[in-house]
C-alpha positions as CSV (number, residue, x, y, z in Angstrom):
1,M,38.3,134.7,118.3
2,R,38.6,131.8,115.8
3,L,37.6,134.2,112.8
4,C,40.4,136.5,113.1
5,G,42.6,134.4,111.2
6,L,40.0,134.4,108.3
7,L,39.5,138.1,108.4
8,S,43.0,138.6,108.2
9,V,43.3,136.2,105.1
10,L,40.4,138.3,103.4
11,C,41.8,141.8,104.5
12,M,44.9,140.7,102.4
13,L,42.8,139.4,99.4
14,A,40.9,142.7,99.3
15,L,44.3,144.9,99.2
16,G,44.7,143.1,95.7
17,G,44.8,145.7,93.2
18,L,45.0,148.8,95.9
19,A,48.9,149.0,95.6
20,Q,50.0,152.1,93.8
21,D,52.0,152.6,91.0
22,A,55.1,154.8,92.4
23,S,55.2,156.7,89.1
24,A,51.3,157.6,89.3
25,A,50.7,161.4,89.2
26,K,49.7,162.4,93.0
27,I,47.7,165.6,93.8
28,T,47.0,166.6,97.2
29,V,44.0,168.6,98.1
30,R,42.4,170.5,100.9
31,T,39.2,171.7,99.6
32,Q,36.1,170.7,97.6
33,S,37.2,173.0,94.5
34,G,40.7,171.7,94.8
35,F,39.3,168.0,94.7
36,H,37.4,168.8,91.4
37,L,40.2,170.4,89.5
38,A,42.4,167.1,90.5
39,V,39.6,164.9,89.1
40,K,39.4,167.0,85.8
41,K,43.3,167.2,85.5
42,L,43.7,163.3,86.0
43,K,40.4,162.3,83.9
44,T,42.3,160.7,81.1
45,S,45.9,159.7,83.0
46,G,44.8,158.1,86.2
47,G,46.6,158.9,89.5
48,V,46.1,159.5,93.1
49,I,44.2,162.1,95.0
50,V,45.2,162.6,98.5
51,L,42.6,164.3,100.7
52,Q,43.8,166.3,103.5
53,A,42.2,166.2,106.9
54,G,39.0,168.3,107.1
55,R,35.4,168.1,106.0
56,Y,34.2,168.2,102.6
57,G,30.8,168.8,101.5
58,N,30.0,167.4,98.1
59,L,32.5,165.6,96.2
60,S,32.0,163.8,92.6
61,V,33.7,161.8,90.0
62,G,32.1,161.6,86.6
63,P,32.8,159.9,83.2
64,R,36.7,159.2,82.8
65,S,39.2,157.0,81.0
66,P,39.7,153.3,82.2
67,R,43.2,154.4,83.9
68,W,42.6,153.9,87.6
69,L,41.9,156.7,89.9
70,T,42.6,156.7,93.5
71,V,41.1,158.9,96.3
72,R,42.9,158.4,99.5
73,A,41.6,160.1,102.5
74,R,44.0,160.8,105.2
75,P,43.1,160.8,108.9
76,G,40.5,163.2,109.8
77,V,38.5,163.4,106.7
78,T,34.8,163.6,106.5
79,V,32.7,164.0,103.4
80,N,29.0,164.7,103.5
81,H,28.0,163.4,99.9
82,L,30.3,161.4,97.6
83,G,29.1,160.5,94.4
84,L,30.4,158.3,91.8
85,N,28.3,158.8,88.7
86,R,28.7,157.1,85.5
87,T,32.2,156.7,86.0
88,R,34.9,153.7,86.1
89,A,38.1,152.6,87.8
90,V,37.9,154.5,90.9
91,R,39.2,153.4,94.2
92,I,38.1,155.2,97.2
93,V,40.3,154.6,100.3
94,G,39.9,155.6,104.0
95,V,36.7,158.1,103.5
96,R,34.3,158.5,106.3
97,V,31.1,159.6,105.3
98,K,29.0,161.4,108.0
99,P,26.0,164.0,108.1
100,G,26.8,167.5,108.4
101,S,23.8,169.9,108.4
102,R,21.9,167.3,106.1
103,G,21.9,163.6,105.8
104,S,25.0,161.9,104.0
105,L,25.2,159.4,101.2
106,L,27.8,157.6,99.3
107,N,26.4,157.0,95.7
108,V,27.6,154.6,93.1
109,V,25.4,155.0,90.1
110,S,25.6,153.6,86.8
111,S,29.5,153.1,87.4
112,R,31.9,150.0,86.9
113,N,35.2,148.8,88.3
114,V,34.8,150.6,91.7
115,K,36.8,149.6,94.8
116,L,36.0,150.9,98.2
117,D,38.4,150.1,101.0
118,R,38.3,151.0,104.7
119,V,35.5,153.5,104.1
120,R,33.0,154.2,107.3
121,V,29.5,155.2,106.5
122,T,28.0,156.4,110.0
123,A,25.5,158.9,111.3
124,A,26.4,158.3,114.9
125,G,25.7,161.5,117.2
126,S,23.3,162.7,114.7
127,S,19.5,162.7,114.2
128,L,20.0,162.5,110.4
129,F,21.0,159.4,108.1
130,S,23.9,158.2,106.4
131,R,23.9,155.5,103.9
132,M,25.4,154.0,100.6
133,V,23.4,153.2,97.4
134,V,25.0,151.0,94.7
135,A,22.4,151.4,91.5
136,G,22.9,150.4,88.1
137,S,26.5,149.5,88.7
138,H,28.8,146.6,87.9
139,H,32.1,145.1,89.9
140,V,31.8,147.0,92.7
141,T,34.0,145.8,95.8
142,I,33.4,147.0,99.5
143,S,36.1,145.7,101.7
144,R,37.3,146.3,105.2
145,S,34.5,148.9,105.8
146,E,32.2,149.8,108.8
147,F,28.5,150.6,108.5
148,T,27.0,151.6,111.6
149,R,24.0,154.0,113.1
150,C,22.7,154.4,109.5
151,G,19.7,156.6,110.8
152,E,15.9,156.4,111.5
153,N,14.9,156.4,107.8
154,R,13.5,153.0,107.5
155,E,15.7,152.3,105.0
156,A,19.2,150.2,104.6
157,C,22.7,151.2,105.4
158,L,23.7,149.6,102.1
159,S,21.3,149.4,99.2
160,T,22.4,147.2,96.2
161,G,19.7,148.9,93.8
162,W,16.2,147.9,92.7
163,G,14.3,147.1,89.5
164,A,16.1,148.6,86.4
165,W,18.6,150.0,88.7
166,R,19.8,146.8,90.1
167,S,23.5,146.1,90.3
168,S,25.6,143.1,89.5
169,Y,29.1,141.6,90.5
170,V,28.9,143.4,93.8
171,R,31.3,141.9,96.6
172,I,31.2,143.0,100.2
173,L,34.3,141.6,101.7
174,A,35.7,141.7,105.6
175,T,33.2,144.4,106.3
176,R,31.7,145.3,109.8
177,F,27.9,146.2,109.9
178,H,26.8,147.2,113.6
179,D,24.1,148.9,115.4
180,C,21.2,149.6,113.1
181,Y,18.0,151.1,114.9
182,G,15.1,150.7,112.7
183,C,17.0,150.0,109.2
184,D,18.4,147.0,107.4
185,F,22.2,146.5,107.1
186,I,21.6,145.2,103.4
187,R,18.8,145.6,101.1
188,G,17.8,145.5,97.5
189,H,17.8,143.5,94.2
190,I,20.8,142.0,92.4
191,G,21.3,141.5,88.7
192,R,23.8,138.9,88.6
193,S,26.5,137.9,91.3
194,L,26.3,139.2,94.8
195,T,29.1,138.0,97.2
196,I,28.8,138.6,101.0
197,R,32.0,137.0,102.7
198,G,33.8,137.3,105.8
199,S,31.8,140.3,107.5
200,T,30.0,140.7,110.7
201,F,26.4,141.9,111.5
202,D,25.5,142.9,114.9
203,R,22.5,144.6,116.5
204,A,19.9,145.5,113.9
205,V,17.2,146.2,116.5
206,P,14.0,148.5,116.7
207,G,14.9,152.3,117.1
208,P,12.5,155.4,118.1
209,C,9.9,154.5,115.1
210,G,8.9,151.6,117.3
211,T,8.0,147.9,116.3
212,A,5.1,148.5,114.3
213,W,4.9,147.2,110.9
214,E,6.1,150.6,109.1
215,C,9.4,150.1,111.1
216,N,9.9,146.1,110.7
217,H,13.0,146.2,108.8
218,Q,15.6,144.9,111.3
219,D,17.0,142.5,108.8
220,A,20.7,141.9,108.4
221,V,20.3,141.1,104.7
222,Q,17.1,141.5,102.5
223,I,17.4,140.7,98.9
224,S,14.4,140.2,96.9
225,A,15.6,139.4,93.5
226,G,18.7,138.2,91.5
227,N,20.8,135.5,90.5
228,G,24.1,134.1,91.8
229,I,24.0,135.0,95.6
230,L,26.9,133.7,97.7
231,I,26.7,134.2,101.4
232,E,29.8,132.5,103.3
233,R,32.1,132.8,106.1
234,N,30.1,135.6,107.9
235,R,29.0,136.0,111.4
236,F,25.2,137.1,112.3
237,G,24.5,138.5,115.5
238,L,21.1,139.9,116.9
239,T,18.4,141.1,114.6
240,A,15.1,141.8,116.3
241,V,11.5,142.3,115.2
242,G,12.6,141.5,111.4
243,A,11.6,138.6,109.2
244,G,15.2,137.0,109.6
245,Q,18.9,137.8,109.6
246,L,18.9,136.6,106.0
247,Y,15.8,137.3,104.2
248,I,15.9,136.0,100.7
249,S,12.5,136.1,98.7
250,G,11.1,136.9,94.9
251,Q,12.9,135.8,91.9
252,V,16.1,134.7,92.9
253,R,18.2,131.8,91.3
254,G,21.2,130.3,92.5
255,L,21.5,130.7,96.6
256,T,24.3,129.5,98.5
257,I,24.6,130.0,102.3
258,R,27.5,128.2,103.7
259,N,29.9,128.3,106.6
260,N,28.2,131.2,108.5
261,V,27.4,131.3,112.2
262,F,24.1,132.8,113.3
263,F,23.4,133.9,117.0
264,G,19.9,135.3,118.3
265,T,21.1,137.3,121.4
266,D,23.2,140.0,122.4
267,A,24.3,141.0,126.0
268,A,23.6,144.4,125.1
269,F,20.1,144.1,124.5
270,P,19.0,141.4,126.8
271,D,15.2,142.3,126.1
272,W,15.5,141.2,122.4
273,I,16.0,138.0,120.9
274,G,16.0,137.2,117.2
275,W,13.0,135.1,115.7
276,A,14.8,133.3,112.7
277,A,18.0,133.0,111.0
278,I,17.1,132.2,107.5
279,V,13.9,132.9,105.7
280,L,13.5,131.9,102.1
281,G,10.5,133.3,100.4
282,H,7.7,135.4,101.7
283,H,5.2,133.5,104.1
284,R,2.2,133.9,102.0
285,D,1.0,130.7,100.5
286,D,0.3,132.3,96.9
287,E,3.7,133.7,96.6
288,P,4.4,133.6,92.8
289,H,8.0,133.8,93.1
290,V,10.6,131.8,95.4
291,P,14.2,131.4,95.7
292,L,15.1,128.7,93.3
293,R,18.2,126.1,94.1
294,A,19.0,127.5,97.4
295,V,21.8,125.4,99.1
296,V,22.2,125.9,102.9
297,V,25.1,123.8,104.0
298,N,27.7,123.7,106.9
299,N,26.0,126.4,108.9
300,T,25.9,126.7,113.0
301,I,22.4,128.3,113.3
302,L,21.7,128.9,116.9
303,T,19.1,131.7,116.2
304,G,15.5,130.6,116.8
305,S,12.6,131.6,119.1
306,P,8.9,132.1,118.8
307,R,7.4,134.7,116.6
308,P,4.0,136.5,117.4
309,D,2.4,133.9,115.2
310,G,3.6,131.3,117.3
311,W,5.8,129.7,114.4
312,T,9.3,128.8,115.7
313,N,12.1,127.7,113.5
314,S,15.8,128.8,112.7
315,V,15.1,128.3,109.0
316,F,11.8,128.9,107.3
317,A,10.6,128.4,103.9
318,T,7.5,129.7,102.1
319,P,4.5,127.2,101.5
320,S,4.7,128.3,97.7
321,Y,7.6,125.7,97.6
322,A,5.0,123.2,97.3
323,N,4.1,124.3,93.6
324,V,7.7,124.2,92.2
325,P,9.6,120.9,91.1
326,Q,11.3,119.1,93.6
327,E,15.0,119.8,92.3
328,E,14.3,123.6,92.5
329,R,13.5,123.4,96.1
330,P,16.2,124.3,98.9
331,V,18.9,122.0,100.1
332,L,19.5,121.9,103.6
333,A,22.7,119.7,104.7
334,N,25.2,119.4,107.4
335,N,23.9,122.3,109.6
336,V,23.6,122.9,113.1
337,L,20.1,124.3,113.8
338,G,18.7,125.6,117.1
339,V,15.0,124.8,116.7
340,V,12.7,123.3,114.3
341,G,9.6,123.9,116.2
342,T,7.1,124.3,113.3
343,P,8.5,121.5,110.8
344,E,5.4,122.0,108.4
345,R,6.9,125.5,107.4
346,L,10.3,123.8,106.4
347,C,10.6,120.0,106.3
348,P,8.2,119.3,103.3
349,L,9.2,122.0,101.5
350,L,12.7,121.0,101.2
351,N,14.4,118.9,98.2
352,V,17.1,117.5,100.3
353,S,17.5,117.4,104.1
354,S,20.5,115.4,105.2
355,R,22.6,115.2,108.2
356,N,21.4,118.1,110.2
357,V,21.6,118.4,113.9
358,M,18.7,120.1,115.6
359,R,19.0,121.3,118.9
360,E,15.4,121.3,119.8
361,G,12.3,120.2,117.8
362,T,11.7,117.8,114.8
363,A,14.0,116.1,112.4
364,C,13.2,116.7,108.7
365,S,14.7,113.3,107.6
366,E,16.1,109.9,108.9
367,T,19.7,111.3,108.7
368,D,18.9,114.4,110.8
369,A,19.1,114.1,114.5
370,V,17.8,115.9,117.3
371,A,20.5,116.2,119.9
372,D,22.5,118.7,122.1
373,P,25.2,120.0,119.3
374,A,27.6,120.3,122.2
375,L,29.2,123.8,121.2
376,E,31.4,126.3,122.7
377,E,29.8,130.0,123.0
378,D,31.4,130.9,119.7
379,G,29.7,127.9,117.9
380,Y,32.9,125.8,118.0
381,P,32.1,122.3,118.7
382,L,33.4,120.5,121.8
383,E,35.4,117.3,121.7
384,H,32.3,115.3,122.3
385,A,30.1,117.2,120.0
386,P,27.7,114.9,117.8
387,G,28.2,116.4,114.7
388,I,32.0,115.7,114.4
389,D,32.9,113.3,111.4
390,Q,29.2,113.1,110.5
391,A,28.6,115.4,107.8
392,D,27.3,114.3,104.4
393,P,30.5,114.1,102.3
394,S,28.5,115.0,99.0
395,W,27.2,118.2,100.4
396,A,30.2,119.2,102.6
397,T,32.3,122.4,102.0
398,P,35.7,122.0,101.0
399,Q,36.8,124.4,103.8
400,D,35.5,125.7,107.3
401,I,34.4,129.2,108.1
402,R,37.9,129.8,108.9
403,G,39.5,128.4,105.6
404,V,40.6,125.0,107.7
405,P,40.4,122.3,105.1
406,R,37.7,119.6,105.8
407,D,38.8,115.9,106.2
408,E,37.5,112.8,104.7
409,A,35.0,112.6,107.5
410,P,33.8,116.2,107.5
411,D,31.9,117.8,110.6
412,I,28.4,119.1,110.6
413,G,28.4,123.0,111.3
414,A,30.3,125.9,110.2
415,F,33.7,124.8,112.1
416,E,35.7,121.5,111.5
417,F,36.8,120.6,114.7
418,V,40.7,120.5,114.8
419,R,41.8,118.1,117.6
420,P,44.8,119.4,119.6
421,P,48.3,117.5,119.4
422,S,48.7,115.0,122.0
423,S,51.3,115.4,124.5
424,T,53.6,112.5,125.5
425,G,56.7,112.1,127.4
426,A,57.9,111.6,130.9
427,G,56.3,114.1,133.6
């Protein structure tokens, strides 16, 4: 797939800072008590703790020096609870968090400078839950990890904190989220700076708790407060009976959604279809807070089907945008949109609508077009696609979803079309 090269680059970037000093102290442990003794021994010096294969019940790292401590798991390591509490400068590599006799948690609380690489959080094969909580923490990076089958607890696979416990400078890179039944993949508040880049989200669908309102959390990402949110170069697959694949509401300022692809169906669940890709703000007309200065550019958004109330859009904006200054309203530019069937819930609420191609429905401006976008199954444009060379340069991203530079006449959508070299010579 064309995203493979992108993910490889992101994986290499995620590895920055994970290389170990050959002279660092290294302790290999086989038991929970051995782990805690090693943490105590390396509290001030830093070093490496290697977990031998086996099941560990409760592992924790508390306050320590700013010298980096790495916890590296060998294949076959399973942890029921891993807690990083009021700590700093900790790397966790290769740990699998999975329930034993009770649900499992990976907690990062009141901590800073934490890196988690190749972590797997799952409750597959269990009726319990497994989830990660990042609360009141700063500078947390999650890379090359996997979150799946988090449990029927109406919660989220990954929480970014809430209220006074919101986290800042959180990065989620090259991570796979899939098969979440009755829960969100990512949910919470952000203090300052959230980046979600190069990741995939597939199959957030209703589970045994049904489709009633008490179990309507099937969103890929739901953020309801924060400043400086960047969502780029991701692939969003099926989310069903949720507000949207991206549901961003409340006191949010500085939101950028660029170079992503959105799909509303999945062959594994033929009876489900996604309603909307992006929802900006609650649907209530009297919502006091809305995401301000949202910029949605160069995405390929194919999700969009009728909701139970009959509204049908790929992107929705709350009517409360009518109450904020024009310059604070969303920008929608250079996107491929599956459908704008309810234009009153989008078009008059925008600051700018420029050079978007709508497959069905209504154009929001004179520069938008309603046309077949002519795409391959993965969203890549065919050679005759109407969006080629037609993007608004003033809003175009410098690179596309794969990191390919856009030329002086950029394309609409997440992909920049690259013409194959012509073949010449006698045949």
